[in-house]
N, C-alpha and C positions, 0 to 999 in steps of 0.2 A: 504494499500500500504506500503511495507516495502523495504528499499534499505539499502545497506551498503556503508559506506563512504570509497572511494578508491581515492588515489592520482588523478586519472585522472578525477574524479568528482569534485574535490575541486578547487576552483579558485587559480591561482597562486598569490603569494605576489605581492603587489604594489610596484613598484620600483618609488622613488621620481624623478629619471632621465627620466622616461617615459613621452612620449608626453601626454598621457591620464591621467596623474597623477591629474592635476587640476580639471579635471570633475570627477574622481573617488573620490577625496576629498571632492569635493562639494557635491556628491551624499551621501557619508558617513556622513557627518556633517548635511545634511539636514534630512536625515532619523533618525539620533540620535535625533536632535531637535523635529522632528514631533512625535517620539515615546514618549519622555519625556512630551510633552505637551498633550498627549492623556493618561497619567496617568501609561504608561507602565514603570515598575522599570528596569532601565538599570543597570546592575551590573558590566559590562566589556566592555572596547572598545580596540579592537585590529585592528588598522589601517593597520599594516604591512600584517597581515592575511585577511584584508577587512572583519571583523567579529565583530558583535556586540552580547555581552551576556546579557540576560535578566532573570529576576526572573521567575521560573516556573509558580508562581501564576499570572503573567501578561499574560499568553498564551490566555485566552478568550478574554481580551482587544485587544491583538494583532490581533487575529481572527476577531473580530468585525470591527476594525479600518482599518486594512491592508489586509483583506482576498481577496479583489478583486486584490491585487497587487502581491500574492504569485505566484512565478513561478517554484518552486520546492520543494520537501520535502524530507529529507533523515533521517534515523534513524540508529543509531549505538549502540549496547550494548556492555559494557565491564564491567565485574564484576557485580556489584548490580546497575549500573547507565546506563540510556539510554540517549544518546546525540541526540537531534532533531535539525535539521538545515533546515531553510526556507530560500529561496533567495527573497529579496524584493529589487526592483531598483537596482539590480546587487550587493547587500550586503547580505552576509550570516548572518542570525539571528539565535542565538544558545540558547538552554535552557536544562537543565539537570533534569530528573526524576528518581525515584527509579523504579526499574524493579519490576513489580508485580508478585508475586507467583501464579502459576496456581494450582487449586484444582486437586487432582488426581482422 
């Protein structure tokens, strides 16, 4: 399955004045803790974008530990890198891989 990231598919930024902010912050923090305790290498946290970045080498662990919670997956290729985005508990989890060359 392949999809392209578009603004309509991405979650809107979290606003700290929104009524749902405490619940979203709690979900974001809980997922971050659960990922780290599972051995997943978190390399970046972007609360305003509701996004956690992980190391590509942690994807197998992510799949084993959180596979049953995945709600969507998007791929976007720019230049020599592909960005994969999955949604878990309403939070986007992102990692980058190099584009593989296809044999002619």
